[in-house]
ZANU-401792 format. One record per residue: residue in three letters; z, x, y of N, C-alpha, C, O in turn. Coordinates in steps of 0.1 Angstrom, whole numbers, padded with zeros to 4 digits, always signed. Layout:
N
alaZXYZXYZXYZXY
...
! end
This chain:
325
met-1827-0481-0095-1830-0488-0107-1821-0484-0120-1818-0493-0128
ala-1816-0472-0120-1808-0470-0132-1795-0476-0131-1790-0481-0141
gly-1789-0477-0118-1776-0485-0117-1776-0500-0122-1766-0506-0126
lys-1788-0506-0120-1789-0520-0125-1794-0522-0139-1789-0530-0146
phe-1805-0514-0142-1811-0516-0155-1809-0506-0166-1812-0508-0177
gly-1803-0495-0162-1799-0485-0173-1805-0471-0170-1813-0469-0161
arg-1799-0462-0177-1805-0449-0176-1820-0448-0180-1825-0456-0187
pro-1827-0439-0173-1842-0438-0176-1843-0431-0191-1835-0423-0196
leu-1855-0435-0197-1855-0431-0211-1864-0417-0210-1862-0409-0218
tyr-1872-0415-0200-1879-0403-0199-1874-0395-0186-1866-0400-0178
ser-1878-0382-0187-1874-0373-0174-1884-0376-0164-1895-0382-0165
asp-1879-0372-0152-1885-0374-0140-1900-0370-0142-1908-0378-0138
gln-1902-0357-0147-1916-0353-0148-1924-0361-0157-1936-0364-0154
arg-1917-0366-0169-1926-0376-0177-1931-0390-0169-1942-0395-0171
ile-1922-0394-0161-1923-0406-0154-1934-0403-0143-1943-0411-0141
leu-1934-0392-0137-1944-0389-0128-1959-0389-0134-1968-0394-0128
glu-1959-0382-0145-1970-0381-0155-1975-0396-0157-1987-0398-0156
leu-1968-0405-0161-1970-0418-0164-1976-0425-0152-1986-0433-0153
glu-1969-0423-0141-1973-0432-0128-1987-0427-0124-1995-0435-0118
arg-1990-0413-0127-2003-0408-0121-2015-0414-0131-2027-0416-0127
leu-2010-0417-0142-2019-0423-0153-2021-0437-0151-2032-0442-0151
leu-2009-0444-0149-2010-0459-0150-2009-0465-0135-2014-0477-0133
cys-2004-0460-0126-2001-0467-0114-2014-0463-0104-2012-0455-0095
thr-2025-0468-0107-2037-0465-0102-2046-0477-0098-2042-0487-0103
gly-2055-0477-0091-2064-0488-0088-2055-0501-0083-2048-0499-0073
ser-2055-0511-0089-2046-0523-0086-2034-0520-0084-2027-0527-0076
his-2028-0510-0091-2014-0508-0091-2010-0495-0083-1999-0490-0084
glu-2020-0491-0075-2016-0479-0066-2003-0482-0058-2002-0494-0053
gly-1994-0473-0057-1982-0474-0049-1970-0480-0057-1959-0482-0052
cys-1973-0484-0070-1962-0488-0078-1955-0477-0085-1959-0466-0087
his-1943-0481-0090-1935-0471-0097-1930-0477-0112-1930-0489-0113
leu-1927-0469-0121-1921-0473-0135-1907-0468-0137-1903-0457-0134
his-1900-0477-0143-1886-0474-0148-1886-0479-0163-1886-0491-0165
val-1885-0470-0172-1886-0471-0186-1870-0468-0191-1864-0458-0187
thr-1865-0478-0199-1851-0477-0201-1848-0484-0214-1855-0494-0217
lys-1837-0481-0221-1832-0486-0232-1818-0495-0227-1811-0501-0235
gly-1816-0495-0215-1805-0503-0211-1793-0496-0213-1783-0503-0212
val-1790-0484-0215-1778-0477-0215-1772-0477-0202-1780-0474-0193
pro-1761-0481-0200-1754-0480-0187-1752-0467-0180-1749-0457-0188
thr-1752-0466-0167-1750-0453-0160-1734-0453-0157-1727-0463-0159
asp-1729-0442-0152-1716-0442-0147-1713-0445-0134-1702-0443-0129
ala-1724-0451-0127-1723-0455-0114-1712-0466-0112-1710-0475-0120
val-1707-0465-0101-1696-0474-0097-1701-0487-0090-1710-0485-0082
ile-1697-0499-0093-1701-0510-0086-1697-0509-0071-1686-0506-0068
gln-1707-0511-0064-1707-0509-0049-1700-0520-0040-1693-0518-0030
asn-1704-0532-0046-1696-0543-0037-1695-0556-0045-1698-0556-0057
gly-1692-0567-0040-1689-0580-0046-1702-0586-0051-1702-0591-0062
phe-1712-0585-0044-1724-0593-0048-1728-0585-0060-1730-0592-0071
glu-1729-0571-0061-1732-0563-0075-1722-0569-0086-1726-0571-0098
ala-1711-0570-0083-1702-0573-0093-1704-0587-0098-1703-0589-0110
leu-1706-0596-0090-1711-0612-0093-1724-0611-0101-1725-0618-0111
gln-1733-0603-0097-1746-0602-0106-1743-0597-0120-1748-0602-0130
arg-1735-0587-0121-1733-0581-0134-1726-0593-0142-1729-0594-0154
glu-1716-0600-0136-1709-0612-0145-1719-0621-0148-1719-0625-0160
lys-1728-0625-0139-1738-0636-0143-1747-0631-0154-1751-0639-0163
glu-1750-0618-0154-1757-0612-0165-1750-0613-0177-1756-0617-0187
arg-1738-0609-0178-1730-0611-0191-1728-0623-0194-1728-0625-0207
ala-1727-0635-0187-1727-0647-0190-1740-0652-0196-1740-0661-0205
gln-1750-0648-0191-1764-0654-0196-1766-0646-0210-1773-0652-0219
ile-1762-0635-0212-1763-0627-0226-1757-0636-0237-1762-0639-0248
glu-1744-0640-0232-1735-0649-0241-1742-0662-0243-1743-0666-0254
arg-1748-0668-0234-1756-0681-0235-1768-0679-0246-1770-0687-0255
asn-1773-0668-0244-1785-0665-0252-1779-0666-0268-1784-0674-0276
arg-1770-0658-0270-1764-0657-0283-1758-0671-0288-1760-0675-0299
ser-1751-0678-0278-1745-0690-0282-1757-0700-0286-1756-0707-0297
ala-1767-0701-0278-1779-0711-0280-1785-0708-0295-1790-0717-0302
tyr-1786-0696-0298-1792-0691-0312-1783-0697-0322-1787-0705-0330
arg-1770-0693-0321-1760-0697-0332-1758-0713-0333-1756-0718-0344
arg-1760-0720-0322-1758-0736-0322-1768-0740-0333-1764-0748-0341
glu-1779-0735-0334-1790-0739-0344-1793-0729-0354-1804-0728-0358
gln-1783-0721-0359-1786-0709-0368-1794-0713-0380-1804-0707-0383
met-1789-0723-0387-1794-0727-0399-1809-0731-0397-1817-0726-0404
arg-1813-0739-0386-1826-0743-0384-1833-0728-0381-1844-0725-0386
asn-1829-0720-0373-1835-0708-0368-1838-0699-0381-1849-0694-0383
arg-1827-0696-0390-1830-0690-0402-1840-0694-0411-1846-0686-0418
thr-1842-0708-0411-1853-0713-0419-1865-0710-0413-1875-0708-0420
ala-1867-0710-0400-1879-0708-0392-1883-0693-0394-1895-0690-0396
val-1874-0685-0394-1875-0669-0395-1882-0667-0410-1891-0660-0412
met-1876-0674-0420-1880-0671-0433-1895-0677-0435-1903-0671-0442
arg-1898-0689-0428-1913-0694-0430-1921-0687-0422-1933-0686-0426
leu-1916-0680-0410-1925-0670-0404-1928-0658-0410-1939-0652-0409
ala-1918-0653-0417-1920-0641-0426-1929-0644-0436-1939-0636-0438
asp-1927-0654-0443-1936-0658-0454-1950-0660-0451-1958-0656-0459
lys-1954-0665-0439-1967-0667-0435-1973-0653-0432-1984-0649-0437
ile-1965-0645-0425-1970-0632-0421-1972-0624-0434-1983-0620-0435
gln-1964-0623-0443-1964-0615-0456-1977-0621-0465-1985-0613-0471
asn-1979-0635-0465-1989-0639-0473-2004-0635-0465-2013-0631-0472
ser-2004-0637-0453-2015-0631-0445-2019-0617-0447-2031-0614-0449
val-2008-0608-0447-2009-0594-0450-2015-0592-0465-2026-0586-0467
leu-2008-0598-0474-2014-0597-0487-2028-0602-0491-2034-0598-0500
leu-2032-0612-0483-2046-0617-0482-2057-0608-0477-2068-0605-0483
his-2052-0604-0466-2063-0598-0456-2062-0584-0453-2072-0579-0449
met-2052-0578-0455-2052-0563-0452-2057-0554-0465-2056-0558-0476
gln-2063-0544-0461-2069-0535-0471-2061-0531-0483-2049-0527-0482
thr-2066-0534-0496-2058-0529-0506-2060-0514-0509-2069-0508-0504
glu-2051-0509-0517-2052-0494-0522-2049-0494-0537-2041-0501-0543
thr-2056-0485-0543-2053-0481-0558-2042-0471-0559-2043-0462-0551
val-2032-0472-0567-2022-0461-0567-2020-0460-0582-2023-0468-0590
arg-2014-0447-0586-2011-0443-0598-1998-0450-0603-1988-0451-0596
ser-1998-0455-0614-1987-0463-0619-1983-0461-0634-1990-0455-0642
asp-1970-0466-0639-1966-0466-0652-1971-0476-0660-1969-0477-0672
ala-1978-0486-0653-1983-0498-0660-1996-0503-0652-1998-0499-0641
gly-2004-0510-0658-2016-0515-0652-2028-0512-0661-2027-0514-0673
ser-2039-0509-0655-2052-0505-0662-2051-0489-0664-2049-0481-0655
ile-2054-0485-0675-2053-0471-0679-2065-0464-0672-2075-0470-0671
asp-2063-0453-0667-2073-0445-0659-2076-0434-0669-2067-0426-0673
ala-2088-0434-0674-2093-0424-0683-2092-0409-0677-2090-0399-0684
arg-2094-0409-0663-2094-0395-0657-2078-0389-0658-2076-0377-0657
leu-2069-0398-0660-2054-0393-0660-2048-0393-0674-2036-0390-0676
ser-2057-0397-0684-2051-0399-0698-2045-0385-0704-2036-0385-0712
trp-2051-0375-0699-2047-0361-0705-2032-0357-0701-2025-0349-0707
arg-2029-0363-0689-2015-0360-0683-2005-0366-0692-1994-0360-0693
ala-2006-0377-0701-1995-0384-0708-1992-0372-0720-1980-0370-0723
ala-2003-0365-0725-1999-0356-0737-1995-0341-0731-1985-0335-0736
met-2002-0336-0722-2000-0324-0717-1988-0322-0707-1981-0312-0708
leu-1985-0332-0699-1973-0332-0690-1964-0342-0691-1955-0342-0682
glu-1964-0351-0701-1955-0361-0704-1953-0369-0692-1942-0374-0689
asp-1963-0372-0686-1965-0381-0674-1968-0395-0677-1979-0398-0682
asp-1961-0404-0674-1963-0418-0679-1973-0426-0668-1979-0437-0671
arg-1974-0419-0657-1983-0424-0646-1996-0422-0649-2002-0414-0641
val-2003-0428-0660-2017-0427-0663-2023-0440-0661-2034-0441-0667
phe-2019-0449-0655-2025-0462-0651-2027-0463-0637-2020-0457-0629
ser-2036-0471-0634-2041-0475-0619-2036-0490-0616-2036-0499-0624
arg-2032-0491-0604-2026-0504-0601-2032-0506-0587-2032-0497-0578
thr-2037-0520-0584-2040-0521-0572-2030-0528-0564-2025-0539-0569
glu-2026-0523-0552-2016-0529-0543-2023-0536-0531-2030-0529-0524
ala-2022-0549-0530-2026-0556-0519-2018-0555-0507-2006-0554-0508
gly-2024-0556-0495-2016-0558-0483-2006-0549-0480-1995-0553-0476
ala-2008-0536-0481-1999-0526-0477-1998-0527-0462-2008-0528-0454
val-1985-0527-0458-1983-0530-0442-1980-0517-0435-1976-0517-0423
gly-1981-0505-0441-1977-0493-0435-1985-0489-0424-1982-0480-0417
asp-1998-0496-0423-2007-0492-0413-2007-0502-0400-2015-0502-0391
leu-1998-0510-0401-1998-0521-0389-1983-0519-0382-1972-0518-0388
cys-1985-0520-0369-1973-0521-0361-1973-0532-0350-1984-0534-0345
val-1964-0539-0347-1965-0548-0337-1955-0545-0324-1943-0541-0326
asp-1960-0547-0312-1953-0546-0300-1949-0561-0296-1957-0569-0298
ile-1939-0564-0290-1936-0577-0285-1932-0574-0270-1922-0567-0268
leu-1938-0580-0260-1937-0579-0246-1930-0591-0242-1934-0602-0246
leu-1919-0591-0235-1913-0603-0231-1913-0604-0215-1909-0594-0209
asp-1918-0614-0209-1918-0616-0195-1902-0620-0190-1895-0630-0193
ala-1897-0611-0183-1882-0612-0179-1883-0614-0163-1874-0608-0157
ser-1892-0620-0157-1891-0623-0143-1883-0637-0140-1881-0645-0149
thr-1880-0639-0127-1872-0650-0125-1877-0663-0127-1870-0673-0129
ser-1890-0663-0127-1898-0677-0133-1893-0681-0145-1895-0693-0149
gln-1887-0672-0152-1882-0676-0167-1867-0680-0166-1860-0681-0177
ile-1861-0681-0154-1847-0682-0154-1843-0694-0161-1832-0694-0167
asn-1850-0705-0162-1844-0719-0171-1850-0717-0185-1848-0726-0193
arg-1855-0706-0190-1860-0705-0202-1855-0692-0210-1861-0688-0221
gln-1844-0687-0203-1839-0673-0210-1834-0674-0223-1836-0664-0231
glu-1827-0686-0228-1823-0688-0240-1834-0689-0251-1833-0683-0262
ile-1844-0696-0247-1856-0697-0255-1863-0686-0257-1865-0683-0269
val-1868-0679-0245-1875-0666-0247-1866-0655-0256-1872-0648-0264
ser-1854-0655-0253-1848-0643-0261-1846-0647-0277-1844-0639-0286
gly-1846-0661-0279-1845-0667-0293-1859-0665-0299-1860-0660-0310
gln-1869-0668-0291-1882-0664-0297-1886-0651-0300-1893-0648-0309
gly-1881-0641-0291-1883-0628-0293-1876-0622-0306-1880-0613-0313
tyr-1862-0627-0308-1855-0623-0318-1861-0627-0330-1863-0618-0338
met-1866-0639-0332-1870-0646-0344-1884-0639-0349-1887-0638-0361
ile-1892-0635-0338-1905-0628-0342-1900-0616-0348-1903-0613-0359
ala-1894-0608-0341-1889-0596-0345-1882-0595-0360-1885-0586-0368
glu-1872-0604-0362-1866-0606-0374-1877-0609-0385-1876-0602-0395
ala-1886-0617-0383-1896-0620-0393-1904-0608-0397-1907-0606-0409
leu-1908-0600-0386-1915-0588-0390-1907-0577-0396-1912-0568-0403
thr-1894-0578-0392-1883-0568-0400-1884-0571-0415-1884-0561-0423
arg-1884-0583-0419-1883-0588-0433-1895-0584-0441-1896-0583-0453
cys-1905-0582-0433-1919-0580-0439-1921-0565-0439-1932-0560-0443
ala-1911-0557-0433-1911-0543-0433-1923-0537-0425-1928-0527-0427
ile-1926-0546-0413-1936-0541-0404-1929-0537-0393-1922-0545-0388
pro-1930-0525-0388-1926-0518-0375-1928-0526-0363-1939-0532-0362
cys-1918-0527-0355-1921-0534-0343-1912-0530-0332-1901-0526-0334
arg-1917-0531-0320-1911-0526-0309-1909-0537-0298-1919-0544-0295
val-1897-0540-0292-1895-0551-0283-1890-0548-0270-1880-0542-0269
ile-1900-0550-0259-1899-0546-0247-1899-0559-0237-1906-0568-0239
ser-1890-0559-0226-1891-0569-0216-1896-0562-0202-1894-0549-0201
phe-1901-0569-0194-1908-0563-0181-1904-0574-0170-1904-0586-0171
cys-1901-0567-0159-1900-0575-0146-1903-0564-0135-1904-0552-0137
ser-1903-0568-0124-1907-0559-0112-1897-0561-0101-1893-0572-0098
met-1893-0551-0094-1882-0552-0083-1885-0540-0072-1886-0529-0076
thr-1886-0543-0059-1887-0533-0050-1899-0522-0053-1898-0511-0049
gly-1910-0526-0058-1921-0517-0061-1921-0511-0075-1930-0504-0080
tyr-1908-0514-0083-1908-0508-0096-1912-0518-0108-1908-0530-0107
thr-1919-0515-0116-1920-0523-0128-1910-0517-0139-1912-0506-0144
ile-1899-0526-0143-1890-0522-0152-1893-0526-0166-1894-0538-0169
leu-1895-0516-0176-1897-0519-0191-1885-0515-0198-1881-0504-0199
arg-1878-0526-0203-1866-0524-0211-1868-0525-0225-1870-0536-0230
ile-1868-0513-0232-1869-0513-0246-1856-0519-0254-1845-0513-0253
phe-1858-0529-0260-1845-0534-0267-1844-0528-0282-1833-0525-0286
arg-1855-0526-0288-1855-0519-0303-1869-0514-0303-1879-0519-0299
asp-1869-0501-0310-1882-0494-0313-1885-0495-0328-1877-0501-0336
tyr-1897-0489-0331-1902-0492-0345-1892-0487-0354-1890-0494-0364
glu-1885-0477-0353-1875-0470-0362-1860-0478-0362-1851-0474-0370
glu-1859-0488-0355-1846-0494-0353-1845-0510-0359-1842-0519-0352
pro-1848-0510-0372-1848-0525-0378-1835-0532-0378-1834-0544-0381
arg-1824-0524-0374-1812-0532-0374-1806-0535-0360-1795-0539-0357
glu-1816-0532-0351-1812-0535-0336-1817-0548-0330-1817-0550-0318
asn-1821-0558-0338-1829-0569-0332-1820-0578-0324-1825-0586-0316
ala-1806-0578-0327-1796-0584-0319-1795-0581-0305-1788-0588-0297
arg-1801-0570-0301-1801-0564-0287-1810-0572-0278-1809-0573-0266
ile-1820-0580-0286-1829-0587-0278-1823-0600-0272-1829-0606-0264
phe-1810-0603-0275-1803-0614-0268-1798-0608-0256-1792-0616-0248
glu-1799-0596-0252-1795-0590-0239-1805-0592-0229-1804-0588-0217
tyr-1817-0600-0233-1827-0604-0223-1821-0612-0212-1814-0621-0213
val-1825-0607-0199-1819-0615-0188-1833-0614-0176-1840-0604-0174
ser-1834-0625-0171-1846-0624-0161-1840-0619-0146-1830-0622-0141
asn-1850-0611-0141-1847-0606-0128-1860-0603-0120-1869-0598-0126
gly-1862-0606-0107-1873-0601-0099-1885-0608-0100-1885-0620-0103
cys-1896-0601-0098-1910-0605-0100-1915-0601-0113-1908-0597-0122
asn-1928-0601-0114-1935-0598-0127-1949-0593-0123-1957-0601-0118
arg-1953-0580-0126-1966-0574-0124-1972-0573-0137-1972-0562-0142
asp-1976-0584-0144-1981-0585-0157-1992-0575-0160-1992-0568-0170
gly-2001-0573-0152-2012-0564-0154-2006-0549-0157-2010-0543-0168
leu-1998-0544-0147-1992-0531-0150-1983-0530-0164-1983-0521-0172
ala-1975-0542-0165-1967-0540-0179-1976-0540-0189-1974-0532-0198
ile-1987-0549-0190-1996-0547-0202-2003-0535-0204-2007-0530-0215
arg-2007-0529-0190-2013-0515-0191-2004-0504-0197-2008-0496-0205
ala-1991-0506-0193-1980-0497-0199-1980-0498-0214-1982-0489-0222
ala-1977-0511-0217-1976-0514-0232-1988-0508-0240-1986-0502-0251
his-2000-0511-0235-2011-0505-0239-2011-0491-0243-2014-0487-0254
his-2008-0483-0233-2007-0469-0234-1995-0464-0243-1997-0454-0249
leu-1984-0471-0245-1974-0467-0255-1978-0471-0268-1976-0463-0277
ile-1984-0481-0271-1988-0486-0285-1999-0476-0290-1998-0472-0301
leu-2008-0472-0281-2017-0464-0286-2013-0451-0291-2020-0445-0299
asp-2001-0446-0287-1994-0435-0292-1987-0437-0307-1982-0428-0314
ala-1987-0449-0309-1979-0452-0322-1988-0446-0335-2000-0447-0335
pro-1981-0442-0344-1987-0437-0356-1991-0446-0367-1988-0445-0379
tyr-1999-0456-0363-2003-0466-0371-2018-0470-0368-2022-0469-0357
glu-2025-0474-0378-2040-0477-0378-2041-0490-0370-2050-0490-0361
his-2035-0500-0373-2035-0514-0368-2024-0516-0359-2013-0513-0362
lys-2028-0523-0347-2019-0525-0337-2020-0539-0332-2032-0543-0330
leu-2009-0546-0329-2008-0559-0324-1999-0561-0313-1987-0557-0313
leu-2003-0567-0303-1994-0569-0291-1992-0584-0288-2001-0591-0285
ile-1979-0588-0290-1976-0603-0286-1968-0602-0274-1959-0595-0272
ile-1974-0611-0265-1969-0612-0251-1962-0626-0251-1969-0636-0255
leu-1949-0627-0245-1943-0639-0244-1943-0641-0228-1936-0633-0221
ser-1949-0650-0223-1950-0650-0208-1954-0664-0203-1960-0672-0211
asp-1952-0668-0192-1956-0680-0184-1968-0677-0177-1974-0687-0171
val-1973-0666-0176-1987-0662-0172-1987-0666-0156-1995-0674-0150
arg-1977-0661-0149-1976-0664-0135-1973-0651-0129-1962-0648-0126
pro-1984-0642-0128-1980-0628-0122-1977-0630-0108-1983-0639-0102
asn-1967-0622-0102-1963-0623-0089-1956-0610-0085-1945-0608-0091
asp-1960-0602-0075-1952-0591-0072-1955-0589-0056-1964-0595-0049
ile-1944-0580-0050-1945-0578-0036-1954-0569-0034-1960-0570-0023
ile-1959-0558-0042-1968-0548-0041-1982-0554-0041-1985-0560-0051
arg-1990-0553-0031-2004-0560-0031-2013-0552-0040-2011-0540-0042
thr-2022-0559-0045-2032-0553-0052-2046-0550-0045-2052-0558-0037
arg-2052-0537-0048-2063-0534-0040-2076-0540-0048-2078-0536-0060
glu-2082-0547-0042-2095-0554-0049-2106-0543-0046-2107-0535-0036
ser-2114-0544-0056-2126-0534-0055-2135-0539-0043-2133-0550-0037
gly-2144-0531-0040-2155-0535-0028-2149-0529-0016-2148-0517-0014
asp-2145-0539-0006-2141-0532+0008-2126-0527+0006-2121-0521+0016
gly-2119-0528-0004-2105-0520-0005-2094-0530+0001-2083-0525+0002
glu-2097-0542+0005-2086-0550+0010-2076-0552-0002-2079-0555-0013
arg-2064-0551+0004-2052-0553-0005-2047-0568-0005-2041-0571+0005
leu-2048-0577-0015-2045-0590-0015-2032-0591-0023-2028-0582-0031
pro-2025-0602-0020-2011-0606-0026-2013-0605-0043-2023-0610-0048
tyr-2003-0599-0051-2006-0600-0064-2000-0612-0069-1988-0613-0074
asp-2007-0622-0069-2003-0635-0074-2017-0643-0075-2028-0638-0071
ser-2014-0656-0081-2025-0665-0082-2037-0657-0088-2036-0649-0097
glu-2049-0659-0081-2062-0654-0086-2062-0638-0087-2066-0634-0097
ala-2059-0630-0078-2059-0616-0079-2050-0612-0092-2056-0605-0100
gly-2038-0616-0094-2029-0612-0104-2036-0617-0118-2036-0609-0128
ile-2041-0629-0119-2047-0634-0131-2057-0626-0134-2058-0622-0145
arg-2068-0622-0125-2079-0613-0128-2074-0599-0132-2082-0593-0140
asp-2064-0594-0128-2061-0581-0130-2053-0582-0146-2055-0573-0154
thr-2046-0592-0148-2039-0594-0160-2050-0595-0172-2049-0588-0182
ala-2061-0603-0170-2071-0607-0179-2078-0592-0181-2081-0589-0192
leu-2080-0584-0171-2087-0572-0173-2080-0563-0181-2085-0555-0189
glu-2067-0563-0179-2058-0554-0189-2058-0557-0203-2059-0549-0212
val-2057-0571-0204-2058-0576-0218-2072-0572-0225-2071-0566-0236
arg-2083-0574-0218-2096-0570-0223-2097-0554-0227-2102-0551-0237
arg-2091-0545-0218-2090-0533-0220-2083-0529-0232-2086-0519-0239
ala-2071-0536-0234-2063-0533-0246-2071-0537-0259-2070-0530-0269
lys-2078-0547-0260-2086-0552-0269-2098-0543-0272-2102-0541-0283
ala-2102-0537-0261-2113-0528-0264-2110-0515-0270-2118-0508-0275
asp-2096-0512-0269-2090-0499-0276-2086-0503-0291-2079-0495-0297
gly-2091-0515-0296-2087-0521-0308-2073-0526-0311-2069-0528-0322
ile-2067-0529-0299-2053-0536-0299-2054-0551-0300-2058-0557-0290
ala-2051-0558-0311-2051-0572-0310-2040-0578-0302-2028-0575-0304
val-2044-0588-0291-2036-0593-0283-2034-0607-0282-2044-0615-0279
ile-2020-0612-0284-2019-0627-0285-2008-0631-0275-2000-0622-0272
cys-2007-0643-0271-1997-0648-0261-1989-0660-0267-1995-0669-0272
val-1977-0659-0266-1970-0671-0268-1966-0676-0254-1958-0670-0247
phe-1972-0687-0251-1972-0692-0235-1958-0699-0234-1956-0709-0242
thr-1950-0695-0225-1938-0703-0221-1938-0709-0208-1927-0712-0203
gly-1948-0711-0203-1951-0719-0189-1951-0732-0189-1949-0738-0199
asn-1955-0738-0177-1955-0752-0174-1971-0756-0175-1980-0748-0177
asp-1973-0769-0175-1987-0774-0177-1997-0769-0166-2009-0767-0168
glu-1992-0767-0155-2001-0763-0143-2006-0749-0147-2016-0745-0141
asp-2001-0740-0155-2003-0727-0158-2012-0725-0171-2016-0714-0175
val-2014-0736-0176-2021-0735-0190-2034-0729-0189-2038-0721-0198
gln-2041-0733-0178-2056-0728-0174-2055-0713-0171-2065-0706-0173
ser-2042-0708-0165-2042-0694-0162-2041-0687-0176-2047-0677-0178
ala-2033-0692-0185-2031-0686-0200-2045-0685-0206-2048-0674-0210
arg-2055-0697-0205-2067-0695-0211-2076-0686-0204-2084-0679-0211
thr-2075-0685-0192-2084-0674-0185-2080-0660-0189-2088-0651-0191
val-2067-0658-0190-2064-0642-0195-2065-0641-0210-2069-0630-0214
tyr-2061-0650-0219-2062-0648-0233-2069-0655-0240-2068-0656-0253
gly-2078-0662-0234-2089-0670-0243-2082-0680-0252-2072-0687-0249
arg-2087-0680-0263-2081-0688-0275-2069-0681-0281-2062-0687-0290
asp-2065-0669-0277-2054-0662-0285-2041-0664-0278-2035-0655-0273
phe-2036-0678-0276-2024-0680-0270-2020-0694-0275-2029-0701-0279
ala-2008-0697-0276-2003-0710-0281-1990-0712-0274-1982-0703-0271
arg-1988-0726-0271-1977-0730-0263-1965-0735-0274-1968-0742-0284
ile-1954-0730-0271-1943-0735-0279-1932-0740-0268-1928-0734-0259
arg-1929-0753-0272-1918-0760-0264-1903-0759-0270-1893-0762-0263
ser-1903-0756-0283-1890-0755-0288-1890-0745-0301-1901-0742-0307
leu-1878-0739-0304-1878-0728-0314-1883-0735-0329-1886-0728-0339
asp-1882-0747-0329-1886-0750-0344-1901-0751-0344-1907-0753-0355
gln-1909-0750-0335-1923-0749-0336-1927-0734-0339-1939-0732-0341
leu-1920-0725-0339-1921-0712-0339-1929-0706-0350-1939-0699-0349
ala-1924-0711-0361-1930-0705-0374-1944-0709-0376-1953-0701-0380
asp-1946-0723-0374-1961-0727-0375-1969-0722-0366-1980-0717-0370
thr-1966-0721-0353-1975-0718-0341-1977-0703-0342-1988-0699-0342
val-1966-0695-0341-1967-0680-0340-1974-0677-0354-1983-0668-0354
gly-1969-0683-0365-1974-0677-0378-1990-0677-0378-1997-0668-0382
lys-1994-0690-0373-2011-0690-0371-2017-0681-0363-2028-0677-0367
leu-2011-0677-0352-2016-0667-0342-2017-0654-0350-2028-0648-0351
ile-2005-0650-0355-2005-0637-0363-2014-0636-0373-2021-0625-0375
gln-2016-0647-0383-2025-0649-0392-2038-0647-0389-2045-0641-0397
asn-2043-0652-0377-2056-0651-0372-2060-0637-0368-2072-0633-0370
gln-2049-0630-0362-2052-0616-0360-2053-0607-0371-2061-0597-0371
ile-2044-0611-0379-2044-0600-0391-2056-0601-0400-2060-0591-0406
lys-2061-0614-0400-2075-0617-0406-2087-0608-0400-2096-0604-0407
asn-2085-0604-0388-2095-0597-0381-2092-0582-0381-2101-0575-0376
leu-2082-0577-0385-2079-0563-0384-2089-0555-0391-2087-0542-0392
! end
């Protein structure tokens, strides 16, 4: 895994601990590879591997070029989305009263002006402080997205850029699965607001075990030092993996696709919500998968066919969730 996807972010011991915690039940027998995509020193073994590397480099350049071709339109969409998010934060998130050198005089502090020459004897209400909100963006990077790579990378970048402009910490992760491993690639973390451009390194590979990816994202976001948490998933909602899922009851292991995969993914979404994480889906799939998206995410999903729809559609989704935080 490291040779293809990058050096592991965690030690072997930490990964074993995560697998004992997360690779259970329906995901028994699965493994995790968490990386930031830092290349290893491994030598390319054969012509096929060299060809795959070249294809990935070409796709990354296509992602960047597709965004640049509509740069003015995309910048406008990012600004509109940022405005919608900021307005929603100002309107709905909890206000706090702070000391200030202007505003309404606070009788309890007036003595400080004479005794300590402290001008901050006024109180001022600040609405919509965003310090208690973080957002994780989870990108489905399976082969079923192969014809939408430029769109998905562009959507991920624009959402992250809008959140960055609102000073809301966000983390962007892609997921796919291969030979029993679910690979989580972290493009940028909460404290890396200048790394949004790395999202254009998004490339589709392999299968997708949506339930395990959401379970892992759920675990990671719970550790974040923020009170309010929002998980945005960009997916075609077509879970499919070679490792079978163990159904409850007689213990029979069924293929991780169609009904079994959808049930498992829906369960993980419900578990995340039960832990106070708001979950929404930007649906990137086909008409025949709309019902799957509805089954998994209820009303908390929206379909975007082009990037110029992003500001209004995603803005509304995020506004609805912020309203309920």
